[in-house]
C-alpha positions as CSV (number, residue, x, y, z in Angstrom):
1,X,127.3,124.5,125.8
2,X,125.4,127.5,125.5
3,X,123.0,129.7,127.8
4,X,119.5,130.1,126.7
5,X,116.0,130.8,128.2
6,X,112.8,129.7,126.9
7,X,109.7,130.8,128.4
8,X,107.3,128.0,127.6
9,X,104.4,130.1,129.1
10,X,104.5,132.6,126.0
11,X,103.6,129.8,123.7
12,X,99.9,127.6,123.6
13,X,100.3,124.5,125.3
14,X,99.4,121.7,122.7
15,X,95.8,119.8,123.4
16,X,95.6,116.7,124.8
17,X,94.0,115.4,122.1
18,X,96.8,116.6,119.5
19,X,99.4,115.0,121.7
20,X,97.7,111.6,121.9
21,X,97.4,111.7,117.7
22,X,101.2,112.1,117.4
23,X,102.0,109.2,120.4
24,X,103.2,111.4,122.9
25,X,100.7,110.6,125.4
26,X,97.8,108.4,125.9
27,X,94.6,109.3,127.6
28,X,94.7,106.4,129.8
29,X,98.2,108.6,131.3
30,X,96.8,111.8,131.4
31,X,93.5,110.6,133.6
32,X,96.2,108.6,135.9
33,X,98.0,111.6,136.2
34,X,94.8,113.5,137.1
35,X,94.2,110.4,140.0
36,X,97.9,110.5,141.4
37,X,97.2,114.6,141.6
38,X,94.4,113.7,143.6
39,X,96.0,111.0,145.6
40,X,98.4,114.1,146.7
41,X,96.1,116.3,147.4
42,X,94.1,114.4,149.8
43,X,97.0,112.9,151.2
44,X,98.1,116.6,152.3
45,X,94.7,117.5,153.3
46,X,95.0,114.4,155.5
47,X,98.1,115.0,156.9
48,X,97.2,118.7,157.9
49,X,94.1,117.3,159.7
50,X,96.6,114.9,161.5
51,X,98.8,117.4,162.5
52,X,96.2,118.6,164.2
53,X,95.2,116.1,166.0
54,X,98.6,115.2,166.9
55,X,98.6,111.8,165.0
56,X,101.1,113.0,163.0
57,X,104.0,114.4,164.9
58,X,106.9,116.8,164.1
59,X,107.0,118.9,161.1
60,X,105.5,118.6,157.6
61,X,105.7,120.7,154.8
62,X,103.0,120.4,152.3
63,X,102.9,120.1,148.8
64,X,99.4,121.1,147.7
65,X,99.0,123.1,145.0
66,X,102.2,121.9,142.9
67,X,101.1,118.4,142.2
68,X,101.6,119.3,138.5
69,X,105.2,119.8,139.0
70,X,105.7,116.5,140.5
71,X,103.4,114.6,138.4
72,X,104.6,116.0,135.2
73,X,108.3,115.9,136.0
74,X,107.9,112.2,136.7
75,X,105.6,110.9,134.0
76,X,108.6,112.2,131.8
77,X,111.2,110.0,132.9
78,X,111.6,106.4,132.8
79,X,111.8,103.5,134.7
80,X,115.5,103.8,136.3
81,X,115.8,106.9,136.3
82,X,116.3,109.1,139.8
83,X,114.8,112.0,141.5
84,X,116.4,113.9,144.0
85,X,113.3,115.3,146.6
86,X,113.6,118.4,149.1
87,X,111.9,118.8,152.3
88,X,108.7,119.3,150.6
89,X,108.7,116.0,149.3
90,X,105.2,114.2,149.4
91,X,104.0,114.6,145.9
92,X,107.8,113.4,144.6
93,X,107.7,110.4,146.4
94,X,103.6,109.8,145.8
95,X,104.2,110.5,142.0
96,X,107.1,108.1,141.6
97,X,105.8,105.7,143.7
98,X,102.7,105.3,141.6
99,X,105.0,105.3,138.7
100,X,106.9,102.1,139.9
101,X,103.7,100.2,141.4
102,X,102.5,97.5,139.4
103,X,98.6,97.1,139.5
104,X,96.2,98.6,142.2
105,X,97.2,96.9,145.3
106,X,101.0,97.6,144.6
107,X,99.5,101.6,143.9
108,X,97.7,101.1,147.4
109,X,100.7,99.6,149.3
110,X,102.8,102.9,148.4
111,X,100.3,105.0,149.8
112,X,100.0,102.6,153.4
113,X,104.0,102.8,153.0
114,X,103.6,106.8,153.0
115,X,101.3,107.4,155.2
116,X,102.7,105.1,157.7
117,X,106.0,106.8,157.5
118,X,104.5,109.8,158.5
119,X,102.9,108.5,161.5
120,X,106.4,107.3,162.7
121,X,105.3,103.2,162.3
122,X,107.5,100.6,161.7
123,X,105.2,100.2,158.1
124,X,106.8,103.0,156.7
125,X,108.8,103.5,153.7
126,X,111.8,104.3,156.6
127,X,110.4,102.0,159.0
128,X,109.3,105.2,161.2
129,X,113.1,106.9,161.1
130,X,112.5,109.3,158.7
131,X,109.4,110.9,158.9
132,X,107.9,113.3,156.8
133,X,111.1,116.0,155.6
134,X,113.2,112.2,154.9
135,X,111.0,110.0,153.1
136,X,112.7,108.0,151.0
137,X,112.1,105.2,148.6
138,X,115.4,104.2,147.4
139,X,114.9,100.8,145.7
140,X,112.7,102.9,143.3
141,X,114.8,105.8,142.4
142,X,114.0,108.0,145.0
143,X,117.2,109.6,146.4
144,X,115.1,110.9,149.4
145,X,114.4,114.2,150.8
146,X,116.3,116.4,153.3
147,X,115.0,118.8,156.0
148,X,118.1,121.0,155.1
149,X,117.5,123.7,152.7
150,X,119.3,123.2,149.2
151,X,121.1,120.1,151.0
152,X,119.4,117.2,148.5
153,X,121.1,119.5,145.5
154,X,124.9,117.9,146.0
155,X,123.5,114.1,146.7
156,X,121.8,114.6,143.1
157,X,124.7,115.7,141.1
158,X,126.6,112.6,142.8
159,X,123.7,110.4,141.8
160,X,124.2,111.7,138.2
161,X,127.9,111.3,138.3
162,X,127.3,108.0,139.1
163,X,125.1,106.6,136.1
164,X,127.1,108.8,134.1
165,X,130.3,106.6,135.3
166,X,128.4,103.3,135.0
167,X,127.1,104.3,131.6
168,X,123.6,103.3,132.4
169,X,122.1,106.2,130.0
170,X,119.6,107.2,133.2
171,X,118.9,110.7,134.5
172,X,118.5,112.4,137.7
173,X,115.8,115.7,138.5
174,X,116.7,117.2,140.9
175,X,114.0,119.1,142.9
176,X,114.4,122.4,145.1
177,X,112.2,125.3,146.0
178,X,113.0,128.6,145.1
179,X,114.4,129.3,148.5
180,X,117.4,126.8,147.8
181,X,118.4,129.3,144.7
182,X,120.1,131.7,147.6
183,X,122.0,128.6,149.2
184,X,125.4,128.3,148.7
185,X,124.9,124.5,148.0
186,X,122.9,125.4,145.4
187,X,125.6,127.3,143.6
188,X,128.5,125.0,143.9
189,X,126.0,121.9,142.9
190,X,124.8,123.8,139.6
191,X,128.4,124.5,139.1
192,X,129.7,121.3,139.8
193,X,126.9,119.4,137.4
194,X,127.6,121.6,134.4
195,X,131.7,121.3,134.3
196,X,131.0,117.3,135.3
197,X,128.6,117.3,132.3
198,X,126.0,114.9,134.2
199,X,122.8,114.0,133.1
200,X,120.3,116.0,135.5
201,X,117.5,118.0,135.0
202,X,117.5,120.8,137.9
203,X,113.5,121.2,138.3
204,X,113.3,124.6,140.4
205,X,109.6,124.7,141.8
206,X,109.4,128.3,142.2
207,X,106.4,128.8,144.9
208,X,107.1,132.4,145.2
209,X,108.1,132.0,149.1
210,X,111.1,130.6,150.6
211,X,109.4,130.2,154.1
212,X,107.8,134.0,155.0
213,X,109.7,135.8,152.2
214,X,109.0,136.1,148.9
215,X,111.4,135.5,146.4
216,X,110.8,138.7,144.5
217,X,107.4,140.4,144.1
218,X,105.2,141.0,146.9
219,X,101.5,141.5,148.0
220,X,102.1,142.4,151.5
221,X,104.1,146.0,151.6
222,X,106.1,145.1,154.7
223,X,107.2,141.5,153.5
224,X,110.9,140.9,152.5
225,X,112.4,140.0,149.4
226,X,114.7,136.9,148.8
227,X,116.1,138.1,145.4
228,X,116.8,140.9,143.1
229,X,115.6,138.6,140.0
230,X,112.3,137.2,139.4
231,X,113.3,134.1,137.3
232,X,115.3,131.6,138.8
233,X,116.2,130.7,135.4
234,X,118.2,133.8,134.9
235,X,120.8,132.1,137.4
236,X,121.6,129.5,134.5
237,X,123.6,131.6,132.7
238,X,126.4,131.6,135.1
239,X,126.6,127.9,134.7
240,X,126.3,127.8,131.0
241,X,123.5,125.5,130.8
242,X,120.0,126.3,128.7
243,X,117.2,127.1,131.1
244,X,113.0,127.0,130.7
245,X,110.1,128.6,132.4
246,X,107.0,126.8,132.6
247,X,103.8,126.6,133.9
248,X,104.1,124.7,136.7
249,X,100.1,124.6,137.3
250,X,99.6,122.8,134.0
251,X,100.8,119.0,134.1
252,X,100.7,119.0,130.5
253,X,102.9,122.2,130.3
254,X,105.5,120.4,132.4
255,X,105.6,117.5,131.2
256,X,106.6,118.5,127.8
257,X,109.2,120.7,129.4
258,X,110.4,118.1,131.2
259,X,110.2,115.7,128.8
260,X,113.0,117.6,126.7
261,X,115.1,118.3,129.2
262,X,115.1,114.7,130.2
263,X,116.0,114.3,126.2
264,X,118.5,116.5,126.5
265,X,120.2,115.2,129.4
266,X,120.3,111.3,128.0
267,X,121.3,111.8,124.4
268,X,124.3,114.5,125.3
269,X,124.8,113.9,129.3
270,X,124.3,117.5,130.0
271,X,122.4,119.4,132.6
272,X,119.8,121.5,132.3
273,X,117.1,123.6,134.6
274,X,113.2,123.8,134.4
275,X,112.3,126.4,136.2
276,X,108.2,125.5,137.4
277,X,106.1,128.9,138.3
278,X,103.6,127.2,141.2
279,X,102.1,128.0,144.5
280,X,101.6,126.1,147.7
281,X,98.0,126.1,149.0
282,X,99.3,125.7,152.4
283,X,102.0,127.7,154.2
284,X,105.8,126.9,155.2
285,X,104.5,124.3,157.6
286,X,100.7,123.7,159.5
287,X,101.7,126.5,162.1
288,X,102.5,129.2,159.4
289,X,99.7,132.0,159.4
290,X,100.5,133.1,155.9
291,X,101.0,136.7,156.8
292,X,103.4,137.6,154.4
293,X,101.0,137.0,151.4
294,X,97.3,138.9,150.9
295,X,94.2,136.9,150.5
296,X,93.6,138.2,147.2
297,X,96.9,136.7,146.1
298,X,95.7,133.3,147.5
299,X,92.3,133.4,145.4
300,X,94.2,134.1,142.2
301,X,96.5,131.5,142.7
302,X,93.6,128.8,143.3
303,X,91.7,129.9,140.5
304,X,94.7,127.8,138.5
305,X,94.7,124.7,140.6
306,X,95.9,122.3,138.9
307,X,93.6,119.5,139.3
308,X,90.8,122.4,138.0
309,X,93.1,123.3,135.0
310,X,93.8,119.4,133.9
311,X,90.2,118.4,134.6
312,X,88.5,121.1,132.5
313,X,91.2,120.2,129.4
314,X,89.6,116.3,129.4
315,X,86.1,117.7,129.6
316,X,86.8,120.4,127.1
317,X,88.6,117.9,124.7
318,X,85.8,115.3,125.6
319,X,88.8,113.1,126.6
320,X,86.4,112.4,129.9
321,X,82.9,113.2,131.4
322,X,81.9,114.9,134.5
323,X,81.4,111.3,136.1
324,X,84.4,109.7,134.6
325,X,86.1,112.5,136.6
326,X,83.9,112.1,139.6
327,X,85.1,108.2,139.9
328,X,89.0,109.3,139.4
329,X,88.3,111.7,142.3
330,X,86.7,109.3,144.3
331,X,89.7,106.9,143.6
332,X,91.8,109.5,145.2
333,X,90.2,109.8,148.3
334,X,89.4,105.9,149.0
335,X,93.3,105.4,148.5
336,X,94.1,107.8,151.1
337,X,91.2,106.8,153.5
338,X,92.6,103.1,153.1
339,X,96.2,104.5,153.9
340,X,95.1,106.5,157.0
341,X,93.3,103.5,158.4
342,X,96.3,101.1,157.8
343,X,98.9,103.6,158.9
344,X,96.7,103.8,162.7
345,X,96.6,100.2,163.0
346,X,100.3,99.7,162.1
347,X,102.8,98.8,164.9
348,X,105.6,101.1,166.2
349,X,108.8,100.6,165.9
350,X,110.5,98.4,168.5
351,X,112.7,100.4,170.8
352,X,114.9,97.6,171.4
353,X,116.0,98.3,167.6
354,X,116.8,101.6,168.1
355,X,120.4,101.2,167.1
356,X,119.4,98.9,164.0
357,X,120.7,100.2,160.6
358,X,122.9,103.3,162.1
359,X,125.9,101.3,160.5
360,X,126.2,98.5,158.0
361,X,127.6,95.7,160.3
362,X,131.2,94.7,159.3
363,X,133.3,92.0,160.1
364,X,136.5,90.5,159.8
365,X,137.8,87.2,159.6
366,X,140.3,86.2,162.5
367,X,143.1,85.1,160.1
368,X,142.8,88.6,159.1
369,X,143.2,90.1,162.5
370,X,146.1,87.7,163.0
371,X,147.7,88.7,160.0
372,X,147.2,92.1,160.5
373,X,148.6,92.1,164.2
374,X,151.9,89.6,162.9
375,X,152.4,92.3,159.8
376,X,152.3,95.3,162.3
377,X,154.3,93.9,164.5
378,X,157.1,93.0,161.6
379,X,156.7,96.5,160.2
380,X,157.8,97.9,163.8
381,X,161.1,96.1,163.6
382,X,162.0,96.9,160.2
383,X,161.6,100.1,160.5
384,X,163.7,100.2,163.7
385,X,165.9,98.5,161.6
386,X,165.8,100.5,158.7
387,X,166.4,104.0,160.7
388,X,169.5,102.2,162.3
389,X,170.7,101.5,158.8
390,X,170.3,105.1,157.4
391,X,172.3,106.4,160.4
392,X,175.0,103.8,159.6
393,X,175.0,103.1,156.1
394,X,177.6,105.0,153.6
395,X,176.3,106.9,150.5
396,X,177.0,110.1,148.5
397,X,173.6,111.3,148.7
398,X,170.7,110.8,151.6
399,X,168.8,109.0,148.7
400,X,171.9,107.1,147.9
401,X,172.0,105.6,151.6
402,X,167.6,105.2,151.6
403,X,168.1,103.1,148.6
404,X,170.9,100.5,150.2
405,X,168.9,100.7,153.5
406,X,165.8,99.4,151.6
407,X,167.3,96.7,149.9
408,X,168.3,95.3,153.2
409,X,164.9,95.6,154.5
410,X,163.3,93.7,151.4
411,X,166.3,90.9,152.0
412,X,165.4,90.8,155.2
413,X,162.5,91.0,156.4
414,X,160.3,91.0,152.6
415,X,159.1,94.3,152.8
416,X,159.2,97.7,151.3
417,X,159.9,101.1,153.3
418,X,158.0,103.8,151.5
419,X,156.7,107.1,153.0
420,X,153.0,107.8,153.9
421,X,152.0,109.6,150.7
422,X,153.4,106.9,148.5
423,X,151.6,104.2,150.8
424,X,148.3,106.2,150.3
425,X,148.9,106.2,146.6
426,X,149.3,102.8,146.6
427,X,146.4,102.0,148.4
428,X,144.2,103.9,146.2
429,X,145.9,102.5,142.7
430,X,145.4,99.0,144.1
431,X,141.8,99.7,144.8
432,X,141.2,101.5,141.7
433,X,142.4,98.7,139.8
434,X,140.6,96.3,142.1
435,X,137.1,98.1,141.8
436,X,136.3,100.6,138.6
437,X,133.5,102.0,140.3
438,X,136.2,103.4,142.8
439,X,136.5,106.8,141.5
440,X,138.5,110.4,143.7
441,X,137.1,113.4,143.2
442,X,138.3,116.8,145.3
443,X,140.1,119.5,144.6
444,X,143.6,119.6,143.1
445,X,143.4,115.8,142.8
446,X,144.3,115.3,139.4
447,X,147.5,117.3,137.6
448,X,148.2,118.8,141.0
449,X,148.4,115.4,142.6
450,X,146.8,116.5,145.7
451,X,148.3,119.0,148.2
452,X,150.1,117.2,149.8
453,X,151.0,114.8,146.7
454,X,148.5,112.0,148.3
455,X,147.1,111.3,145.0
456,X,150.0,111.9,142.5
457,X,150.4,109.8,139.3
458,X,146.9,108.5,139.3
459,X,145.3,110.7,137.0
460,X,147.9,109.6,134.6
461,X,146.5,106.0,135.2
462,X,143.1,106.2,135.6
463,X,142.3,109.0,133.5
464,X,140.1,112.4,134.2
465,X,137.2,110.4,134.4
466,X,137.8,108.9,137.6
467,X,140.3,111.3,139.2
468,X,138.0,114.1,139.0
469,X,139.2,117.7,139.7
470,X,136.7,119.7,141.3
471,X,136.2,123.6,141.7
472,X,136.9,125.0,145.3
473,X,133.0,123.3,146.8
474,X,133.4,121.2,150.1
475,X,129.9,121.0,150.3
476,X,129.3,119.9,147.0
477,X,132.4,117.6,146.8
478,X,131.0,115.8,149.8
479,X,127.4,115.7,148.6
480,X,128.4,114.4,145.6
481,X,130.2,111.7,147.2
482,X,127.4,110.8,149.2
483,X,124.9,110.6,145.9
484,X,127.5,108.8,144.4
485,X,127.8,106.5,146.7
486,X,124.3,105.4,147.1
487,X,124.4,105.2,143.7
488,X,126.6,102.3,143.3
489,X,130.0,103.4,143.2
490,X,132.8,104.0,146.1
491,X,134.0,107.7,145.9
492,X,137.0,108.9,147.4
493,X,136.4,112.5,148.1
494,X,139.5,114.7,149.3
495,X,138.7,118.1,151.5
496,X,142.2,119.6,151.3
497,X,142.2,120.5,155.0
498,X,140.0,119.2,157.9
499,X,139.5,122.6,158.6
500,X,137.4,122.9,155.6
501,X,135.0,120.1,156.9
502,X,133.3,122.8,158.6
503,X,132.1,123.6,155.1
504,X,130.8,120.2,154.4
505,X,129.5,119.0,157.3
506,X,126.2,119.7,156.3
507,X,126.6,117.0,153.4
508,X,128.8,114.9,155.5
509,X,126.6,114.5,158.5
510,X,123.1,114.7,157.5
511,X,123.3,113.2,154.2
512,X,126.3,110.8,154.5
513,X,126.3,109.8,157.9
514,X,122.2,109.7,158.5
515,X,120.9,108.7,155.6
516,X,121.3,104.9,156.2
517,X,119.3,105.3,159.2
518,X,116.7,108.0,158.2
519,X,116.1,105.6,155.3
520,X,114.9,102.8,157.7
521,X,118.6,100.8,156.5
522,X,117.3,100.8,153.0
523,X,120.5,102.7,151.7
524,X,124.4,102.5,151.7
525,X,126.8,105.6,151.4
526,X,130.3,103.8,150.5
527,X,132.3,106.7,150.4
528,X,135.6,107.8,152.0
529,X,136.0,111.6,152.8
530,X,139.9,111.8,152.7
531,X,141.1,115.0,154.7
532,X,144.3,115.6,156.9
533,X,144.9,117.7,160.1
534,X,147.1,119.0,162.7
535,X,149.9,121.1,163.2
536,X,153.3,121.1,162.3
537,X,153.7,123.3,159.2
538,X,153.2,126.9,160.9
539,X,150.2,127.3,158.8
540,X,148.0,128.9,161.4
541,X,144.7,128.2,163.0
542,X,142.4,127.6,159.6
543,X,145.0,124.9,158.3
544,X,146.0,123.1,161.7
545,X,143.2,122.0,163.6
546,X,142.2,118.3,164.8
547,X,138.4,117.7,164.8
548,X,138.5,114.6,165.3
549,X,136.3,115.3,168.0
550,X,133.9,116.9,166.1
551,X,133.4,114.1,163.6
552,X,133.4,110.7,166.1
553,X,130.3,112.9,167.9
554,X,128.1,112.2,164.7
555,X,126.1,108.7,164.6
556,X,126.8,107.0,161.2
557,X,130.7,108.0,160.5
558,X,133.6,105.7,161.1
559,X,136.6,107.5,161.7
560,X,140.2,106.6,160.7
561,X,143.7,108.1,161.5
562,X,147.0,106.3,160.6
563,X,150.3,106.8,162.3
564,X,152.4,105.0,159.8
565,X,152.8,103.8,155.9
566,X,151.9,100.5,157.3
567,X,148.5,101.7,158.9
568,X,147.7,104.3,156.2
569,X,147.9,101.8,153.5
570,X,145.9,99.1,155.0
571,X,143.4,101.3,156.6
572,X,142.7,103.2,153.8
573,X,141.8,100.0,151.9
574,X,139.6,98.6,154.2
575,X,137.8,101.9,154.0
576,X,137.6,102.2,150.2
577,X,135.8,98.5,150.7
578,X,133.8,99.6,153.8
579,X,130.1,99.7,153.3
580,X,129.8,102.4,155.8
581,X,130.8,106.3,155.2
582,X,134.5,106.7,156.4
583,X,136.4,110.1,157.4
584,X,139.9,109.5,156.8
585,X,142.3,111.6,158.5
586,X,146.1,112.5,157.7
587,X,148.3,114.5,159.4
588,X,150.0,116.6,157.4
589,X,153.5,116.8,159.5
590,X,153.5,112.8,158.4
591,X,153.7,112.1,154.4
592,X,157.0,112.0,154.1
593,X,157.6,109.7,157.2
594,X,159.2,106.6,156.0
595,X,158.1,103.2,157.2
596,X,158.0,99.1,156.1
597,X,155.0,97.7,154.8
598,X,154.3,94.0,153.1
599,X,154.9,93.9,149.5
600,X,152.0,92.2,148.6
601,X,148.2,92.6,148.9
602,X,146.9,93.8,152.6
603,X,144.1,95.3,154.4
604,X,144.1,96.1,157.9
605,X,140.6,95.6,159.7
606,X,138.7,99.1,161.1
607,X,138.0,99.0,164.6
608,X,141.0,97.0,165.8
609,X,143.6,99.1,167.9
610,X,147.4,98.0,167.3
611,X,149.9,97.5,170.0
612,X,152.9,99.4,168.9
613,X,154.8,98.6,172.1
614,X,154.3,96.1,174.9
615,X,154.6,97.3,178.6
616,X,153.8,96.6,182.1
617,X,153.6,99.8,184.0
618,X,151.4,102.5,182.2
619,X,149.3,102.2,179.3
620,X,149.2,105.5,176.7
621,X,146.7,105.6,174.0
622,X,147.2,107.5,171.6
623,X,146.5,107.5,167.3
624,X,147.9,109.5,164.3
625,X,151.2,111.5,164.2
626,X,151.2,111.6,168.3
627,X,151.9,107.8,168.5
628,X,155.5,108.7,167.3
629,X,155.3,111.2,170.3
630,X,154.7,108.3,172.6
631,X,157.0,105.9,171.4
632,X,159.8,108.2,171.9
633,X,158.4,109.2,175.1
634,X,158.3,105.4,176.1
635,X,161.9,104.5,174.8
636,X,163.1,107.6,177.2
637,X,160.9,106.6,180.2
638,X,162.2,102.8,179.8
639,X,166.0,103.7,178.9
640,X,166.3,106.7,181.6
641,X,164.0,105.9,184.2
642,X,162.8,102.3,184.4
643,X,158.9,103.0,183.2
644,X,157.5,100.2,180.9
645,X,155.2,101.6,178.8
646,X,152.6,100.0,176.7
647,X,151.6,102.3,173.8
648,X,148.1,101.4,171.9
649,X,147.8,102.9,168.6
650,X,143.7,103.4,168.2
651,X,144.0,103.4,164.5
652,X,140.4,103.6,164.2
653,X,138.6,106.4,167.0
654,X,135.2,105.3,165.5
655,X,134.1,102.3,166.3
656,X,136.9,102.3,168.7
657,X,138.9,99.0,170.3
658,X,138.1,99.8,174.2
659,X,138.7,96.0,174.7
660,X,142.5,96.4,173.9
661,X,142.9,99.6,175.7
662,X,140.8,98.0,179.2
663,X,142.7,94.8,178.8
664,X,145.9,97.0,178.9
665,X,144.5,99.2,181.8
666,X,143.9,95.7,183.8
667,X,147.5,95.0,183.2
668,X,149.2,98.2,184.3
669,X,146.5,100.1,186.4
670,X,147.2,103.4,184.9
671,X,146.2,105.3,182.1
672,X,147.2,108.1,179.9
673,X,145.7,109.5,176.8
674,X,147.5,112.0,173.9
675,X,145.7,113.9,171.7
676,X,146.5,117.0,169.2
677,X,142.6,117.8,169.5
678,X,141.6,120.2,172.3
679,X,140.6,118.8,175.4
680,X,137.5,119.7,176.3
681,X,135.0,117.3,174.8
682,X,137.7,115.8,173.1
683,X,139.1,111.9,172.5
684,X,141.1,111.6,175.0
685,X,137.9,112.1,177.8
686,X,136.1,109.8,176.0
687,X,138.9,106.9,175.4
688,X,138.6,107.3,179.4
689,X,134.5,107.0,179.5
690,X,135.0,103.9,177.8
691,X,137.3,102.3,179.8
692,X,135.8,103.1,182.9
693,X,132.5,101.9,181.9
694,X,134.2,98.7,180.2
695,X,132.4,95.8,181.4
696,X,135.0,92.9,182.0
697,X,134.2,89.0,182.2
698,X,134.2,89.1,185.8
699,X,131.9,91.5,186.6
700,X,134.5,93.9,187.3
701,X,134.7,97.5,184.8
702,X,137.8,99.4,183.9
703,X,137.5,101.6,186.9
704,X,138.0,99.2,188.8
705,X,141.6,98.2,187.6
706,X,143.1,101.9,187.7
707,X,145.1,102.3,190.7
708,X,145.5,106.1,189.8
709,X,143.9,109.1,188.1
710,X,143.9,109.1,184.3
711,X,145.7,111.5,182.7
712,X,144.5,113.4,179.4
713,X,147.4,115.5,177.5
714,X,145.8,117.4,174.7
715,X,146.1,120.3,172.7
716,X,146.2,123.9,174.7
717,X,142.7,125.5,174.8
718,X,144.0,128.0,172.1
719,X,143.4,128.1,168.0
720,X,146.5,126.7,166.5
721,X,148.8,129.4,166.4
722,X,151.2,130.1,163.4
723,X,155.0,130.6,165.0
724,X,156.6,127.4,165.3
725,X,157.5,127.7,169.3
726,X,154.0,128.5,170.0
727,X,152.7,125.8,167.9
728,X,155.0,123.1,169.6
729,X,153.9,124.6,173.0
730,X,150.2,124.2,172.1
731,X,150.5,120.6,171.8
732,X,151.8,117.3,173.7
733,X,155.4,116.6,172.6
734,X,157.8,113.6,173.6
735,X,159.2,115.9,176.8
736,X,155.6,116.5,178.1
737,X,154.7,112.7,178.0
738,X,157.7,112.0,179.6
739,X,157.2,114.3,182.7
740,X,153.4,113.8,182.9
741,X,154.0,109.7,182.9
742,X,156.6,110.0,185.3
743,X,154.3,112.3,187.9
744,X,151.5,109.8,187.4
745,X,154.1,106.7,188.1
746,X,155.4,108.5,191.2
747,X,151.9,109.0,192.8
């Protein structure tokens, strides 16, 4: 792939008549483009007025002045192609909606739904849940917009990856402004799209200002400066992709440039960049006084109004009369008048439906849940037997003893014994064989097999198109998974350490978790983000945290944390099949932990806790590695102190099976939570809250059944230290659990 910049502004734009003769376009098409530009302009002018009247509420970033970019670009794609939009996205949604509209009524319905969405009405594209900055028409190829500058670019890369994987031949246009090109998401995404060789066109809408800061030049001396280059297209050199610069005020010029870029993407499955030089009529938002640019500058740009430019071309080439142009203008005005009336008279969403479409509703057959309980109990017995055999069997090496023990477990229980890392590999391999749309992407997941060998061998079986090694780009990895999931594949994205989720949280939360709800339930995001956390390897605070409380705080996410090989495999398979975004967190100290699991295919339902040890005196609730500590403590408490503990493994933190915990507390009267995350605003206090509020069938709550105050054991309020003694001191350990339960029972 070679880099070059073509500045198309240095060439004369072909006449419309000449393009018609060549068959590139028709006069009807061009007049329709003009009509769409008028509709976008009147829509934005109306939104400005309605914001002033407080009829439209919230923030709204207007597209007026940039109409030629959206209209010309979207005219250059086919039905079935995809666009990714921005917070200034009314023009994109408006143009693609018109492209899909079959007939006048469908076109009017499109504008009606756009205006209704901005007013927050039930009849809007997103049923009032997204509004101006998040408007989307996912059904018709509009991936939606985002309120985070640059946040939409990684999802566009993922969408393009999905189209490449499915071999649809479709292309993705990723629209973003000049302000985005100074963000990490932009650089990560451009690099990823270039390296992955995806069919995408990056369209930079360089309207010269990122909010109040000029990108390069300035007309007010006191204004700042965002970049040290005038043309964003120069940055294409860093990614080895071709770039064009085009007059973004001329719809014909935009159309021709993007048409060529789309053909390049479609034919070669490669990305290129088109930088459109344009200008926004309004400020960043309605409250923006535009003090950072001069009136003279605004006047100069308005002489290049894209509507005027196209109208004059049609007149000069005698392709339309002044009367025809006026009729087109009035058509645009009428459409927006009608849309305004429709939206004004539309119903508000029903507050009773507040929580609708946060998640895709999932359920499991009763026999699947029953089978899990049976197999889970059997797995515990088989694992205990295996551990005893490892201590009693003879052999020259530990490996030889292990092989003998495994054979005995197979003969007695019909189960295999594997390490957690191997259970994870098996789960991914089985799902990839079952569904060709399951892919893996992340750092070192291919040849290296993952930082903890949890993808070892998958590259050899499935190839580099399905096991994709990426650059160190956590935000792009996560956002790519979101976009790919929305476009119909099931990505497993690996983030090497949960600590690095802090870098990708924008994509995970704002796009992965929120998109379904913000888009009115018209999208699904069936992705898994695999990562690992916890202490145990002496690698200090940047690689040892337990951040699950951050993640369960996010509406729209499922959070899963397994404790055994049996759970690791069954839960991961269920997560991959889920239509919800699932964060799947392993513990770095458990990858070598051995355990028994069925030899045939199985899944473990998400949202169902497991009673790892029945008991009657105290309920201990935990998850992940701490479950093993709790079981060790429970054994000591029973053997040495006569205290019978029930140990419950949540397995899925969200959705949480609080019913199982509450029923246990009703029996024991005492509750202890054990977590490796920090206590303040942590999982332990949340478990306690849910149990206390749990409503039983008899009208009582969980609080009524507590005979003592609950105890929360958690990590100390310190960053995870490196030194092993300090690391051990920072978390709950079996001896601490034993002491806490003894104290609770004595009370």
